[in-house]
PQR file of N, CA, C, O and H, with PARSE charges and radii, in Angstrom:
ATOM      1  N   MET A   1      -2.153   6.611  -4.471 -0.4000 1.5000
ATOM      2  CA  MET A   1      -1.115   5.793  -3.862 -0.0000 2.0000
ATOM      3  C   MET A   1      -0.316   5.108  -4.974  0.5500 1.7000
ATOM      4  O   MET A   1      -0.877   4.664  -5.976 -0.5500 1.4000
ATOM      5  N   LEU A   2       0.973   5.033  -4.782 -0.4000 1.5000
ATOM      6  CA  LEU A   2       1.837   4.395  -5.755 -0.0000 2.0000
ATOM      7  C   LEU A   2       1.676   2.880  -5.699  0.5500 1.7000
ATOM      8  O   LEU A   2       1.439   2.313  -4.633 -0.5500 1.4000
ATOM      9  H   LEU A   2       1.429   5.394  -3.969  0.4000 1.0000
ATOM     10  N   PRO A   3       1.806   2.229  -6.856 -0.5600 1.5000
ATOM     11  CA  PRO A   3       1.725   0.756  -6.850  0.2800 2.0000
ATOM     12  C   PRO A   3       2.914   0.158  -6.104  0.5500 1.7000
ATOM     13  O   PRO A   3       4.012   0.715  -6.092 -0.5500 1.4000
ATOM     14  N   LEU A   4       2.665  -0.983  -5.489 -0.4000 1.5000
ATOM     15  CA  LEU A   4       3.713  -1.664  -4.737 -0.0000 2.0000
ATOM     16  C   LEU A   4       4.590  -2.482  -5.671  0.5500 1.7000
ATOM     17  O   LEU A   4       4.103  -3.069  -6.637 -0.5500 1.4000
ATOM     18  H   LEU A   4       1.773  -1.436  -5.499  0.4000 1.0000
ATOM     19  N   ASN A   5       5.892  -2.518  -5.376 -0.4000 1.5000
ATOM     20  CA  ASN A   5       6.737  -3.426  -6.140 -0.0000 2.0000
ATOM     21  C   ASN A   5       6.614  -4.826  -5.523  0.5500 1.7000
ATOM     22  O   ASN A   5       5.996  -4.997  -4.472 -0.5500 1.4000
ATOM     23  H   ASN A   5       6.287  -2.042  -4.591  0.4000 1.0000
ATOM     24  N   LYS A   6       7.191  -5.793  -6.171 -0.4000 1.5000
ATOM     25  CA  LYS A   6       7.041  -7.197  -5.732 -0.0000 2.0000
ATOM     26  C   LYS A   6       7.594  -7.428  -4.332  0.5500 1.7000
ATOM     27  O   LYS A   6       7.013  -8.186  -3.555 -0.5500 1.4000
ATOM     28  H   LYS A   6       7.693  -5.653  -7.025  0.4000 1.0000
ATOM     29  N   GLU A   7       8.709  -6.784  -4.001 -0.4000 1.5000
ATOM     30  CA  GLU A   7       9.317  -6.958  -2.677 -0.0000 2.0000
ATOM     31  C   GLU A   7       8.414  -6.388  -1.585  0.5500 1.7000
ATOM     32  O   GLU A   7       8.226  -7.008  -0.538 -0.5500 1.4000
ATOM     33  H   GLU A   7       9.181  -6.169  -4.631  0.4000 1.0000
ATOM     34  N   GLN A   8       7.862  -5.206  -1.835 -0.4000 1.5000
ATOM     35  CA  GLN A   8       6.960  -4.596  -0.863 -0.0000 2.0000
ATOM     36  C   GLN A   8       5.694  -5.438  -0.696  0.5500 1.7000
ATOM     37  O   GLN A   8       5.211  -5.642   0.418 -0.5500 1.4000
ATOM     38  H   GLN A   8       8.015  -4.702  -2.685  0.4000 1.0000
ATOM     39  N   GLU A   9       5.171  -5.919  -1.813 -0.4000 1.5000
ATOM     40  CA  GLU A   9       3.971  -6.753  -1.779 -0.0000 2.0000
ATOM     41  C   GLU A   9       4.231  -8.038  -0.999  0.5500 1.7000
ATOM     42  O   GLU A   9       3.383  -8.473  -0.221 -0.5500 1.4000
ATOM     43  H   GLU A   9       5.564  -5.753  -2.718  0.4000 1.0000
ATOM     44  N   ALA A  10       5.392  -8.643  -1.201 -0.4000 1.5000
ATOM     45  CA  ALA A  10       5.738  -9.875  -0.484 -0.0000 2.0000
ATOM     46  C   ALA A  10       5.893  -9.605   1.016  0.5500 1.7000
ATOM     47  O   ALA A  10       5.431 -10.395   1.839 -0.5500 1.4000
ATOM     48  H   ALA A  10       6.081  -8.289  -1.833  0.4000 1.0000
ATOM     49  N   ALA A  11       6.536  -8.500   1.368 -0.4000 1.5000
ATOM     50  CA  ALA A  11       6.733  -8.163   2.781 -0.0000 2.0000
ATOM     51  C   ALA A  11       5.388  -7.896   3.466  0.5500 1.7000
ATOM     52  O   ALA A  11       5.164  -8.336   4.593 -0.5500 1.4000
ATOM     53  H   ALA A  11       6.911  -7.858   0.699  0.4000 1.0000
ATOM     54  N   LEU A  12       4.501  -7.179   2.783 -0.4000 1.5000
ATOM     55  CA  LEU A  12       3.190  -6.904   3.354 -0.0000 2.0000
ATOM     56  C   LEU A  12       2.348  -8.182   3.447  0.5500 1.7000
ATOM     57  O   LEU A  12       1.590  -8.367   4.399 -0.5500 1.4000
ATOM     58  H   LEU A  12       4.683  -6.821   1.867  0.4000 1.0000
ATOM     59  N   GLY A  13       2.491  -9.051   2.457 -0.4000 1.5000
ATOM     60  CA  GLY A  13       1.783 -10.331   2.492 -0.0000 2.0000
ATOM     61  C   GLY A  13       2.241 -11.187   3.659  0.5500 1.7000
ATOM     62  O   GLY A  13       1.428 -11.837   4.315 -0.5500 1.4000
ATOM     63  H   GLY A  13       3.108  -8.900   1.684  0.4000 1.0000
ATOM     64  N   LEU A  14       3.529 -11.188   3.917 -0.4000 1.5000
ATOM     65  CA  LEU A  14       4.071 -11.942   5.048 -0.0000 2.0000
ATOM     66  C   LEU A  14       3.585 -11.351   6.370  0.5500 1.7000
ATOM     67  O   LEU A  14       3.213 -12.089   7.282 -0.5500 1.4000
ATOM     68  H   LEU A  14       4.190 -10.659   3.384  0.4000 1.0000
ATOM     69  N   GLU A  15       3.587 -10.023   6.474 -0.4000 1.5000
ATOM     70  CA  GLU A  15       3.090  -9.377   7.686 -0.0000 2.0000
ATOM     71  C   GLU A  15       1.604  -9.689   7.885  0.5500 1.7000
ATOM     72  O   GLU A  15       1.162  -9.931   9.008 -0.5500 1.4000
ATOM     73  H   GLU A  15       3.889  -9.423   5.734  0.4000 1.0000
ATOM     74  N   LEU A  16       0.843  -9.681   6.798 -0.4000 1.5000
ATOM     75  CA  LEU A  16      -0.585  -9.983   6.879 -0.0000 2.0000
ATOM     76  C   LEU A  16      -0.813 -11.398   7.390  0.5500 1.7000
ATOM     77  O   LEU A  16      -1.658 -11.616   8.259 -0.5500 1.4000
ATOM     78  H   LEU A  16       1.203  -9.484   5.886  0.4000 1.0000
ATOM     79  N   ALA A  17      -0.072 -12.353   6.862 -0.4000 1.5000
ATOM     80  CA  ALA A  17      -0.217 -13.738   7.312 -0.0000 2.0000
ATOM     81  C   ALA A  17       0.153 -13.879   8.787  0.5500 1.7000
ATOM     82  O   ALA A  17      -0.510 -14.605   9.528 -0.5500 1.4000
ATOM     83  H   ALA A  17       0.615 -12.176   6.157  0.4000 1.0000
ATOM     84  N   THR A  18       1.202 -13.192   9.211 -0.4000 1.5000
ATOM     85  CA  THR A  18       1.634 -13.223  10.601 -0.0000 2.0000
ATOM     86  C   THR A  18       0.576 -12.630  11.521  0.5500 1.7000
ATOM     87  O   THR A  18       0.268 -13.191  12.573 -0.5500 1.4000
ATOM     88  H   THR A  18       1.741 -12.602   8.609  0.4000 1.0000
ATOM     89  N   LYS A  19       0.020 -11.490  11.115 -0.4000 1.5000
ATOM     90  CA  LYS A  19      -1.007 -10.834  11.934 -0.0000 2.0000
ATOM     91  C   LYS A  19      -2.273 -11.681  12.012  0.5500 1.7000
ATOM     92  O   LYS A  19      -2.908 -11.752  13.064 -0.5500 1.4000
ATOM     93  H   LYS A  19       0.270 -11.034  10.261  0.4000 1.0000
ATOM     94  N   ARG A  20      -2.641 -12.318  10.916 -0.4000 1.5000
ATOM     95  CA  ARG A  20      -3.822 -13.196  10.937 -0.0000 2.0000
ATOM     96  C   ARG A  20      -3.619 -14.367  11.887  0.5500 1.7000
ATOM     97  O   ARG A  20      -4.533 -14.742  12.621 -0.5500 1.4000
ATOM     98  H   ARG A  20      -2.125 -12.260  10.061  0.4000 1.0000
ATOM     99  N   GLN A  21      -2.422 -14.945  11.875 -0.4000 1.5000
ATOM    100  CA  GLN A  21      -2.137 -16.062  12.766 -0.0000 2.0000
ATOM    101  C   GLN A  21      -2.147 -15.617  14.222  0.5500 1.7000
ATOM    102  O   GLN A  21      -2.695 -16.306  15.082 -0.5500 1.4000
ATOM    103  H   GLN A  21      -1.679 -14.640  11.278  0.4000 1.0000
ATOM    104  N   GLU A  22      -1.546 -14.471  14.496 -0.4000 1.5000
ATOM    105  CA  GLU A  22      -1.533 -13.936  15.853 -0.0000 2.0000
ATOM    106  C   GLU A  22      -2.958 -13.631  16.330  0.5500 1.7000
ATOM    107  O   GLU A  22      -3.291 -13.863  17.492 -0.5500 1.4000
ATOM    108  H   GLU A  22      -1.101 -13.911  13.797  0.4000 1.0000
ATOM    109  N   HIS A  23      -3.787 -13.114  15.433 -0.4000 1.5000
ATOM    110  CA  HIS A  23      -5.185 -12.819  15.749 -0.0000 2.0000
ATOM    111  C   HIS A  23      -5.922 -14.116  16.114  0.5500 1.7000
ATOM    112  O   HIS A  23      -6.667 -14.155  17.093 -0.5500 1.4000
ATOM    113  H   HIS A  23      -3.516 -12.926  14.489  0.4000 1.0000
ATOM    114  N   ALA A  24      -5.711 -15.165  15.329 -0.4000 1.5000
ATOM    115  CA  ALA A  24      -6.353 -16.453  15.603 -0.0000 2.0000
ATOM    116  C   ALA A  24      -5.860 -17.046  16.923  0.5500 1.7000
ATOM    117  O   ALA A  24      -6.643 -17.611  17.686 -0.5500 1.4000
ATOM    118  H   ALA A  24      -5.106 -15.133  14.534  0.4000 1.0000
ATOM    119  N   ASP A  25      -4.569 -16.915  17.185 -0.4000 1.5000
ATOM    120  CA  ASP A  25      -4.003 -17.415  18.444 -0.0000 2.0000
ATOM    121  C   ASP A  25      -4.597 -16.677  19.645  0.5500 1.7000
ATOM    122  O   ASP A  25      -4.926 -17.295  20.657 -0.5500 1.4000
ATOM    123  H   ASP A  25      -3.933 -16.456  16.565  0.4000 1.0000
ATOM    124  N   LEU A  26      -4.730 -15.368  19.529 -0.4000 1.5000
ATOM    125  CA  LEU A  26      -5.326 -14.585  20.614 -0.0000 2.0000
ATOM    126  C   LEU A  26      -6.786 -14.970  20.822  0.5500 1.7000
ATOM    127  O   LEU A  26      -7.255 -15.059  21.957 -0.5500 1.4000
ATOM    128  H   LEU A  26      -4.463 -14.866  18.706  0.4000 1.0000
ATOM    129  N   ASP A  27      -7.496 -15.197  19.735 -0.4000 1.5000
ATOM    130  CA  ASP A  27      -8.894 -15.603  19.838 -0.0000 2.0000
ATOM    131  C   ASP A  27      -9.010 -16.915  20.607  0.5500 1.7000
ATOM    132  O   ASP A  27      -9.871 -17.055  21.475 -0.5500 1.4000
ATOM    133  H   ASP A  27      -7.115 -15.126  18.813  0.4000 1.0000
ATOM    134  N   ALA A  28      -8.145 -17.872  20.288 -0.4000 1.5000
ATOM    135  CA  ALA A  28      -8.155 -19.156  20.989 -0.0000 2.0000
ATOM    136  C   ALA A  28      -7.790 -18.982  22.465  0.5500 1.7000
ATOM    137  O   ALA A  28      -8.396 -19.611  23.332 -0.5500 1.4000
ATOM    138  H   ALA A  28      -7.445 -17.757  19.582  0.4000 1.0000
ATOM    139  N   ALA A  29      -6.813 -18.143  22.746 -0.4000 1.5000
ATOM    140  CA  ALA A  29      -6.393 -17.916  24.128 -0.0000 2.0000
ATOM    141  C   ALA A  29      -7.511 -17.249  24.936  0.5500 1.7000
ATOM    142  O   ALA A  29      -7.764 -17.619  26.082 -0.5500 1.4000
ATOM    143  H   ALA A  29      -6.320 -17.633  22.042  0.4000 1.0000
ATOM    144  N   ILE A  30      -8.169 -16.275  24.332 -0.4000 1.5000
ATOM    145  CA  ILE A  30      -9.273 -15.593  25.014 -0.0000 2.0000
ATOM    146  C   ILE A  30     -10.401 -16.571  25.289  0.5500 1.7000
ATOM    147  O   ILE A  30     -10.976 -16.577  26.378 -0.5500 1.4000
ATOM    148  H   ILE A  30      -7.963 -15.974  23.400  0.4000 1.0000
ATOM    149  N   HIS A  31     -10.714 -17.390  24.312 -0.4000 1.5000
ATOM    150  CA  HIS A  31     -11.781 -18.379  24.490 -0.0000 2.0000
ATOM    151  C   HIS A  31     -11.431 -19.361  25.609  0.5500 1.7000
ATOM    152  O   HIS A  31     -12.277 -19.671  26.448 -0.5500 1.4000
ATOM    153  H   HIS A  31     -10.247 -17.386  23.427  0.4000 1.0000
ATOM    154  N   THR A  32     -10.212 -19.841  25.625 -0.4000 1.5000
ATOM    155  CA  THR A  32      -9.774 -20.797  26.649 -0.0000 2.0000
ATOM    156  C   THR A  32      -9.801 -20.167  28.036  0.5500 1.7000
ATOM    157  O   THR A  32     -10.282 -20.778  28.990 -0.5500 1.4000
ATOM    158  H   THR A  32      -9.524 -19.588  24.944  0.4000 1.0000
ATOM    159  N   LEU A  33      -9.286 -18.947  28.146 -0.4000 1.5000
ATOM    160  CA  LEU A  33      -9.283 -18.264  29.440 -0.0000 2.0000
ATOM    161  C   LEU A  33     -10.700 -17.983  29.932  0.5500 1.7000
ATOM    162  O   LEU A  33     -10.999 -18.142  31.115 -0.5500 1.4000
ATOM    163  H   LEU A  33      -8.895 -18.451  27.371  0.4000 1.0000
ATOM    164  N   SER A  34     -11.558 -17.568  29.022 -0.4000 1.5000
ATOM    165  CA  SER A  34     -12.944 -17.278  29.410 -0.0000 2.0000
ATOM    166  C   SER A  34     -13.668 -18.542  29.857  0.5500 1.7000
ATOM    167  O   SER A  34     -14.456 -18.508  30.802 -0.5500 1.4000
ATOM    168  H   SER A  34     -11.315 -17.438  28.061  0.4000 1.0000
ATOM    169  N   ALA A  35     -13.407 -19.641  29.188 -0.4000 1.5000
ATOM    170  CA  ALA A  35     -14.065 -20.903  29.512 -0.0000 2.0000
ATOM    171  C   ALA A  35     -13.572 -21.483  30.837  0.5500 1.7000
ATOM    172  O   ALA A  35     -14.287 -22.254  31.477 -0.5500 1.4000
ATOM    173  H   ALA A  35     -12.767 -19.668  28.420  0.4000 1.0000
ATOM    174  N   SER A  36     -12.370 -21.122  31.250 -0.4000 1.5000
ATOM    175  CA  SER A  36     -11.814 -21.684  32.485 -0.0000 2.0000
ATOM    176  C   SER A  36     -12.541 -21.173  33.722  0.5500 1.7000
ATOM    177  O   SER A  36     -12.593 -21.852  34.748 -0.5500 1.4000
ATOM    178  H   SER A  36     -11.789 -20.495  30.730  0.4000 1.0000
ATOM    179  N   GLY A  37     -13.097 -19.978  33.618 -0.4000 1.5000
ATOM    180  CA  GLY A  37     -13.849 -19.433  34.734 -0.0000 2.0000
ATOM    181  C   GLY A  37     -13.008 -18.829  35.837  0.5500 1.7000
ATOM    182  O   GLY A  37     -13.551 -18.151  36.710 -0.5500 1.4000
ATOM    183  H   GLY A  37     -13.055 -19.426  32.785  0.4000 1.0000
ATOM    184  N   VAL A  38     -11.715 -19.047  35.833 -0.4000 1.5000
ATOM    185  CA  VAL A  38     -10.848 -18.499  36.879 -0.0000 2.0000
ATOM    186  C   VAL A  38      -9.863 -17.474  36.311  0.5500 1.7000
ATOM    187  O   VAL A  38      -8.904 -17.083  36.977 -0.5500 1.4000
ATOM    188  H   VAL A  38     -11.274 -19.598  35.125  0.4000 1.0000
ATOM    189  N   ALA A  39     -10.109 -17.055  35.094 -0.4000 1.5000
ATOM    190  CA  ALA A  39      -9.179 -16.148  34.431 -0.0000 2.0000
ATOM    191  C   ALA A  39      -9.294 -14.736  34.988  0.5500 1.7000
ATOM    192  O   ALA A  39     -10.355 -14.311  35.446 -0.5500 1.4000
ATOM    193  H   ALA A  39     -10.888 -17.373  34.553  0.4000 1.0000
ATOM    194  N   ASP A  40      -8.186 -14.030  34.939 -0.4000 1.5000
ATOM    195  CA  ASP A  40      -8.119 -12.626  35.334 -0.0000 2.0000
ATOM    196  C   ASP A  40      -8.810 -11.788  34.259  0.5500 1.7000
ATOM    197  O   ASP A  40      -8.379 -11.789  33.106 -0.5500 1.4000
ATOM    198  H   ASP A  40      -7.325 -14.375  34.567  0.4000 1.0000
ATOM    199  N   GLN A  41      -9.875 -11.076  34.625 -0.4000 1.5000
ATOM    200  CA  GLN A  41     -10.637 -10.297  33.658 -0.0000 2.0000
ATOM    201  C   GLN A  41      -9.806  -9.175  33.043  0.5500 1.7000
ATOM    202  O   GLN A  41     -10.022  -8.801  31.890 -0.5500 1.4000
ATOM    203  H   GLN A  41     -10.225 -11.076  35.561  0.4000 1.0000
ATOM    204  N   MET A  42      -8.863  -8.640  33.802 -0.4000 1.5000
ATOM    205  CA  MET A  42      -7.992  -7.591  33.273 -0.0000 2.0000
ATOM    206  C   MET A  42      -7.117  -8.159  32.142  0.5500 1.7000
ATOM    207  O   MET A  42      -6.908  -7.500  31.123 -0.5500 1.4000
ATOM    208  H   MET A  42      -8.687  -8.944  34.738  0.4000 1.0000
ATOM    209  N   LEU A  43      -6.619  -9.364  32.327 -0.4000 1.5000
ATOM    210  CA  LEU A  43      -5.815 -10.013  31.292 -0.0000 2.0000
ATOM    211  C   LEU A  43      -6.657 -10.247  30.045  0.5500 1.7000
ATOM    212  O   LEU A  43      -6.198  -9.998  28.930 -0.5500 1.4000
ATOM    213  H   LEU A  43      -6.789  -9.899  33.155  0.4000 1.0000
ATOM    214  N   ILE A  44      -7.871 -10.718  30.223 -0.4000 1.5000
ATOM    215  CA  ILE A  44      -8.744 -10.967  29.076 -0.0000 2.0000
ATOM    216  C   ILE A  44      -9.020  -9.667  28.330  0.5500 1.7000
ATOM    217  O   ILE A  44      -9.022  -9.651  27.099 -0.5500 1.4000
ATOM    218  H   ILE A  44      -8.244 -10.920  31.129  0.4000 1.0000
ATOM    219  N   GLN A  45      -9.251  -8.580  29.058 -0.4000 1.5000
ATOM    220  CA  GLN A  45      -9.489  -7.285  28.423 -0.0000 2.0000
ATOM    221  C   GLN A  45      -8.267  -6.816  27.636  0.5500 1.7000
ATOM    222  O   GLN A  45      -8.405  -6.269  26.541 -0.5500 1.4000
ATOM    223  H   GLN A  45      -9.249  -8.593  30.058  0.4000 1.0000
ATOM    224  N   ARG A  46      -7.076  -7.028  28.189 -0.4000 1.5000
ATOM    225  CA  ARG A  46      -5.850  -6.642  27.473 -0.0000 2.0000
ATOM    226  C   ARG A  46      -5.687  -7.457  26.193  0.5500 1.7000
ATOM    227  O   ARG A  46      -5.296  -6.928  25.153 -0.5500 1.4000
ATOM    228  H   ARG A  46      -6.964  -7.472  29.078  0.4000 1.0000
ATOM    229  N   LEU A  47      -5.990  -8.746  26.283 -0.4000 1.5000
ATOM    230  CA  LEU A  47      -5.891  -9.604  25.097 -0.0000 2.0000
ATOM    231  C   LEU A  47      -6.906  -9.193  24.038  0.5500 1.7000
ATOM    232  O   LEU A  47      -6.600  -9.193  22.846 -0.5500 1.4000
ATOM    233  H   LEU A  47      -6.308  -9.177  27.128  0.4000 1.0000
ATOM    234  N   LYS A  48      -8.107  -8.846  24.471 -0.4000 1.5000
ATOM    235  CA  LYS A  48      -9.127  -8.398  23.526 -0.0000 2.0000
ATOM    236  C   LYS A  48      -8.725  -7.087  22.855  0.5500 1.7000
ATOM    237  O   LYS A  48      -8.975  -6.893  21.666 -0.5500 1.4000
ATOM    238  H   LYS A  48      -8.356  -8.847  25.440  0.4000 1.0000
ATOM    239  N   LYS A  49      -8.107  -6.194  23.616 -0.4000 1.5000
ATOM    240  CA  LYS A  49      -7.651  -4.922  23.057 -0.0000 2.0000
ATOM    241  C   LYS A  49      -6.549  -5.168  22.023  0.5500 1.7000
ATOM    242  O   LYS A  49      -6.538  -4.542  20.963 -0.5500 1.4000
ATOM    243  H   LYS A  49      -7.904  -6.353  24.583  0.4000 1.0000
ATOM    244  N   ARG A  50      -5.639  -6.065  22.329 -0.4000 1.5000
ATOM    245  CA  ARG A  50      -4.569  -6.416  21.391 -0.0000 2.0000
ATOM    246  C   ARG A  50      -5.158  -7.052  20.133  0.5500 1.7000
ATOM    247  O   ARG A  50      -4.723  -6.762  19.019 -0.5500 1.4000
ATOM    248  H   ARG A  50      -5.647  -6.574  23.190  0.4000 1.0000
ATOM    249  N   LYS A  51      -6.148  -7.919  20.321 -0.4000 1.5000
ATOM    250  CA  LYS A  51      -6.803  -8.572  19.190 -0.0000 2.0000
ATOM    251  C   LYS A  51      -7.464  -7.535  18.287  0.5500 1.7000
ATOM    252  O   LYS A  51      -7.396  -7.647  17.063 -0.5500 1.4000
ATOM    253  H   LYS A  51      -6.501  -8.156  21.226  0.4000 1.0000
ATOM    254  N   LEU A  52      -8.100  -6.534  18.877 -0.4000 1.5000
ATOM    255  CA  LEU A  52      -8.747  -5.487  18.106 -0.0000 2.0000
ATOM    256  C   LEU A  52      -7.725  -4.661  17.321  0.5500 1.7000
ATOM    257  O   LEU A  52      -7.971  -4.311  16.167 -0.5500 1.4000
ATOM    258  H   LEU A  52      -8.156  -6.442  19.872  0.4000 1.0000
ATOM    259  N   SER A  53      -6.597  -4.351  17.929 -0.4000 1.5000
ATOM    260  CA  SER A  53      -5.569  -3.587  17.214 -0.0000 2.0000
ATOM    261  C   SER A  53      -4.983  -4.419  16.068  0.5500 1.7000
ATOM    262  O   SER A  53      -4.640  -3.879  15.016 -0.5500 1.4000
ATOM    263  H   SER A  53      -6.397  -4.635  18.867  0.4000 1.0000
ATOM    264  N   LEU A  54      -4.870  -5.732  16.277 -0.4000 1.5000
ATOM    265  CA  LEU A  54      -4.410  -6.601  15.195 -0.0000 2.0000
ATOM    266  C   LEU A  54      -5.405  -6.595  14.040  0.5500 1.7000
ATOM    267  O   LEU A  54      -5.016  -6.551  12.873 -0.5500 1.4000
ATOM    268  H   LEU A  54      -5.148  -6.171  17.131  0.4000 1.0000
ATOM    269  N   LYS A  55      -6.683  -6.639  14.374 -0.4000 1.5000
ATOM    270  CA  LYS A  55      -7.719  -6.621  13.336 -0.0000 2.0000
ATOM    271  C   LYS A  55      -7.640  -5.335  12.530  0.5500 1.7000
ATOM    272  O   LYS A  55      -7.793  -5.362  11.309 -0.5500 1.4000
ATOM    273  H   LYS A  55      -6.999  -6.675  15.322  0.4000 1.0000
ATOM    274  N   ASP A  56      -7.405  -4.212  13.194 -0.4000 1.5000
ATOM    275  CA  ASP A  56      -7.263  -2.939  12.495 -0.0000 2.0000
ATOM    276  C   ASP A  56      -6.084  -2.976  11.521  0.5500 1.7000
ATOM    277  O   ASP A  56      -6.189  -2.501  10.390 -0.5500 1.4000
ATOM    278  H   ASP A  56      -7.282  -4.190  14.187  0.4000 1.0000
ATOM    279  N   ARG A  57      -4.970  -3.538  11.967 -0.4000 1.5000
ATOM    280  CA  ARG A  57      -3.788  -3.635  11.099 -0.0000 2.0000
ATOM    281  C   ARG A  57      -4.041  -4.591   9.934  0.5500 1.7000
ATOM    282  O   ARG A  57      -3.586  -4.343   8.818 -0.5500 1.4000
ATOM    283  H   ARG A  57      -4.885  -3.923  12.885  0.4000 1.0000
ATOM    284  N   ILE A  58      -4.761  -5.674  10.188 -0.4000 1.5000
ATOM    285  CA  ILE A  58      -5.097  -6.622   9.126 -0.0000 2.0000
ATOM    286  C   ILE A  58      -5.912  -5.923   8.040  0.5500 1.7000
ATOM    287  O   ILE A  58      -5.662  -6.116   6.850 -0.5500 1.4000
ATOM    288  H   ILE A  58      -5.131  -5.876  11.095  0.4000 1.0000
ATOM    289  N   VAL A  59      -6.871  -5.124   8.445 -0.4000 1.5000
ATOM    290  CA  VAL A  59      -7.699  -4.390   7.479 -0.0000 2.0000
ATOM    291  C   VAL A  59      -6.837  -3.409   6.687  0.5500 1.7000
ATOM    292  O   VAL A  59      -7.015  -3.273   5.477 -0.5500 1.4000
ATOM    293  H   VAL A  59      -7.074  -4.967   9.411  0.4000 1.0000
ATOM    294  N   GLN A  60      -5.911  -2.728   7.349 -0.4000 1.5000
ATOM    295  CA  GLN A  60      -5.017  -1.802   6.647 -0.0000 2.0000
ATOM    296  C   GLN A  60      -4.188  -2.542   5.599  0.5500 1.7000
ATOM    297  O   GLN A  60      -4.062  -2.088   4.462 -0.5500 1.4000
ATOM    298  H   GLN A  60      -5.766  -2.839   8.332  0.4000 1.0000
ATOM    299  N   LEU A  61      -3.628  -3.683   5.991 -0.4000 1.5000
ATOM    300  CA  LEU A  61      -2.797  -4.451   5.065 -0.0000 2.0000
ATOM    301  C   LEU A  61      -3.617  -4.975   3.891  0.5500 1.7000
ATOM    302  O   LEU A  61      -3.164  -4.940   2.747 -0.5500 1.4000
ATOM    303  H   LEU A  61      -3.731  -4.052   6.915  0.4000 1.0000
ATOM    304  N   GLU A  62      -4.827  -5.460   4.177 -0.4000 1.5000
ATOM    305  CA  GLU A  62      -5.690  -5.942   3.094 -0.0000 2.0000
ATOM    306  C   GLU A  62      -6.017  -4.817   2.125  0.5500 1.7000
ATOM    307  O   GLU A  62      -6.047  -5.031   0.913 -0.5500 1.4000
ATOM    308  H   GLU A  62      -5.194  -5.489   5.106  0.4000 1.0000
ATOM    309  N   ASN A  63      -6.260  -3.631   2.644 -0.4000 1.5000
ATOM    310  CA  ASN A  63      -6.546  -2.489   1.781 -0.0000 2.0000
ATOM    311  C   ASN A  63      -5.355  -2.104   0.896  0.5500 1.7000
ATOM    312  O   ASN A  63      -5.530  -1.648  -0.234 -0.5500 1.4000
ATOM    313  H   ASN A  63      -6.235  -3.457   3.629  0.4000 1.0000
ATOM    314  N   LEU A  64      -4.157  -2.292   1.422 -0.4000 1.5000
ATOM    315  CA  LEU A  64      -2.958  -2.007   0.636 -0.0000 2.0000
ATOM    316  C   LEU A  64      -2.735  -3.064  -0.440  0.5500 1.7000
ATOM    317  O   LEU A  64      -2.324  -2.743  -1.556 -0.5500 1.4000
ATOM    318  H   LEU A  64      -4.014  -2.662   2.340  0.4000 1.0000
ATOM    319  N   LEU A  65      -3.004  -4.315  -0.107 -0.4000 1.5000
ATOM    320  CA  LEU A  65      -2.695  -5.411  -1.012 -0.0000 2.0000
ATOM    321  C   LEU A  65      -3.792  -5.696  -2.024  0.5500 1.7000
ATOM    322  O   LEU A  65      -3.507  -6.150  -3.133 -0.5500 1.4000
ATOM    323  H   LEU A  65      -3.338  -4.575   0.799  0.4000 1.0000
ATOM    324  N   ILE A  66      -5.030  -5.439  -1.663 -0.4000 1.5000
ATOM    325  CA  ILE A  66      -6.146  -5.737  -2.566 -0.0000 2.0000
ATOM    326  C   ILE A  66      -6.625  -4.419  -3.155  0.5500 1.7000
ATOM    327  O   ILE A  66      -7.138  -3.564  -2.433 -0.5500 1.4000
ATOM    328  H   ILE A  66      -5.262  -5.071  -0.763  0.4000 1.0000
ATOM    329  N   PRO A  67      -6.465  -4.252  -4.443 -0.5600 1.5000
ATOM    330  CA  PRO A  67      -6.842  -2.976  -5.063  0.2800 2.0000
ATOM    331  C   PRO A  67      -8.350  -2.753  -4.974  0.5500 1.7000
ATOM    332  O   PRO A  67      -9.143  -3.691  -5.056 -0.5500 1.4000
ATOM    333  N   ASP A  68      -8.714  -1.507  -4.806 -0.4000 1.5000
ATOM    334  CA  ASP A  68     -10.107  -1.118  -4.724 -0.0000 2.0000
ATOM    335  C   ASP A  68     -10.614  -0.889  -6.144  0.5500 1.7000
ATOM    336  O   ASP A  68     -10.375   0.163  -6.738 -0.5500 1.4000
ATOM    337  H   ASP A  68      -8.070  -0.746  -4.739  0.4000 1.0000
ATOM    338  N   ILE A  69     -11.312  -1.880  -6.679 -0.4000 1.5000
ATOM    339  CA  ILE A  69     -11.780  -1.813  -8.058 -0.0000 2.0000
ATOM    340  C   ILE A  69     -13.208  -1.286  -8.057  0.5500 1.7000
ATOM    341  O   ILE A  69     -14.100  -1.859  -7.432 -0.5500 1.4000
ATOM    342  H   ILE A  69     -11.506  -2.734  -6.196  0.4000 1.0000
ATOM    343  N   ILE A  70     -13.400  -0.195  -8.762 -0.4000 1.5000
ATOM    344  CA  ILE A  70     -14.740   0.382  -8.873 -0.0000 2.0000
ATOM    345  C   ILE A  70     -15.404  -0.220 -10.102  0.5500 1.7000
ATOM    346  O   ILE A  70     -14.901  -0.097 -11.219 -0.5500 1.4000
ATOM    347  H   ILE A  70     -12.675   0.270  -9.269  0.4000 1.0000
ATOM    348  N   ALA A  71     -16.533  -0.869  -9.883 -0.4000 1.5000
ATOM    349  CA  ALA A  71     -17.206  -1.558 -10.993 -0.0000 2.0000
ATOM    350  C   ALA A  71     -18.029  -0.588 -11.808  0.5500 1.7000
ATOM    351  O   ALA A  71     -18.666  -0.986 -12.783 -0.5500 1.4000
ATOM    352  H   ALA A  71     -16.941  -0.969  -8.975  0.4000 1.0000
TER
END
């Protein structure tokens, strides 16, 4: 893989921060809905699925930004 230039690294870093925040927000929303006891289970499942896809993207971005150093 080619090294990232500073602009690409900054854009990916910004996307990573955004995805992490969205992931945390979804986690809080899922927790609140689950604790309420009257939440729609289908909605909770959709939120969990979205949270999982965000986590996958976060891992991809981290892999791009953090070099894999073999010791």
